[in-house]
C-alpha positions in Angstrom: 32.8 4.0 4.2 33.7 5.2 6.7 36.9 6.0 4.9 34.0 7.3 3.2 32.5 9.7 5.5 35.8 10.7 7.4 36.0 12.4 4.1 33.1 14.5 3.7 33.8 15.1 7.4 36.7 16.4 6.6 35.7 18.4 3.9 32.4 20.1 5.6 34.9 21.7 7.9 36.3 24.1 5.7 32.2 25.0 5.5 30.5 24.7 9.3 30.8 22.8 12.0 30.4 19.2 12.2 30.4 16.8 15.1 28.8 13.2 15.2 27.4 12.1 17.9 25.8 8.3 18.5 23.4 7.6 20.9 23.3 3.3 21.9 21.1 0.8 20.1 19.0 -0.7 22.6 19.6 -5.2 22.6 16.4 -6.6 20.9 15.8 -10.1 20.3 14.1 -10.4 16.9 10.2 -11.4 16.1 9.6 -8.1 18.8 5.7 -7.7 19.8 4.5 -4.0 18.9 5.0 -3.4 22.8 8.6 -4.4 22.3 9.0 -2.6 19.2 7.7 0.3 20.6 9.2 0.0 24.4 12.9 -0.4 22.2 12.0 3.1 20.4 11.0 4.5 23.0 14.2 3.8 25.0 16.4 5.1 22.0 14.6 8.1 21.8 15.2 8.8 25.3 19.0 8.8 24.8 18.5 10.5 21.8 16.8 13.2 23.2 19.1 13.9 26.2 21.8 15.0 23.1 19.7 17.5 22.0 19.4 20.7 23.3 16.0 23.2 23.2 18.4 26.1 20.8 18.8 22.6 17.8 17.4 22.8 14.4 16.3 18.7 14.5 15.8 17.4 11.6 14.5 13.5 11.6 15.5 11.0 9.3 11.8 8.7 8.3 10.7 6.8 5.6 7.3 8.8 6.5 9.1 12.4 6.2 10.0 14.7 3.0 11.2 13.6 0.0 13.8 16.3 -1.6 16.1 17.1 -3.9 19.7 17.8 -3.6 18.3 21.6 -4.2 15.7 21.7 -1.8 17.9 20.8 0.7 20.7 23.0 0.2 17.6 26.4 -0.3 15.7 24.8 3.4 19.3 25.1 5.0 20.1 27.6 3.5 17.1 29.1 4.9 17.6 28.0 8.0 21.3 29.8 8.6 19.5 32.9 6.8 16.8 32.8 9.8 19.6 32.0 12.6 18.8 28.6 12.9 22.3 27.7 12.2 22.0 24.7 15.2 21.0 22.2 12.9 20.7 18.7 13.8 20.1 15.8 12.1 18.6 12.4 13.6 18.9 8.7 12.5 16.8 6.2 13.9 17.4 2.6 14.7 16.3 -0.8 12.4 12.5 0.2 14.3 13.0 3.3 13.6 12.2 6.6 15.5 10.2 6.7 18.3 6.8 8.7 18.6 8.9 12.2 20.9 11.9 12.2 19.0 9.8 13.0 15.5 6.8 15.2 17.4 10.6 17.2 18.7 11.3 17.7 15.3 11.0 20.5 13.3 11.3 19.0 10.4 11.7 15.2 8.5 13.7 13.9 5.5 13.3 11.1 3.5 15.7 9.5 1.4 13.3 6.9 0.1 11.4 4.8 0.7 14.7 2.0 0.6 15.7 0.8 4.4 19.8 2.0 4.3 22.4 0.3 7.1 23.6 3.2 9.5 26.6 3.7 8.3 25.6 4.2 4.8 23.1 6.6 5.6 25.8 8.8 7.8 27.4 8.7 4.3 24.6 9.7 2.9 23.6 12.4 4.6 27.5 14.0 5.0 27.7 14.0 1.5 24.1 15.6 0.7 25.0 17.9 3.5 28.2 18.7 2.0 26.8 18.8 -1.4 24.3 21.7 -0.3 26.7 24.4 0.6 28.4 24.1 -1.9 25.2 24.1 -3.7 24.7 27.4 -1.3 27.9 28.5 -2.4 27.6 28.5 -6.4 30.5 26.3 -6.0 30.5 23.2 -9.5 29.4 20.3 -8.0 28.6 16.7 -9.5 24.8 16.1 -10.7 
């Protein structure tokens, strides 16, 4: 998966600047109470938000977010960049999800379905879809 992520990042560099930023997961034992879950998400959320600038358009990946087709996702990216909002940030939450603060700060919430994916796989899917969006928006051929 890491090689796939690196390959799409390499391909994207022909279209845009891209940077992957990771923040540490909060260490947490299994079987947390709701209060403990909220605390873990809050701590992770603070680390995430410390990396996000006010000028960034923030997409939060969340199961309850909007489920878009590749074409609709490409159109949204195209509209944002046309409006001068070209500093796009995508946040993948920890295993417990994103904090309320991150969701509130987000400008849009995206869902890639109701299933839960491991971080590396979600990262691969996301960078592939971003790459696909640039191909679609430039009218370049890309398999469906």
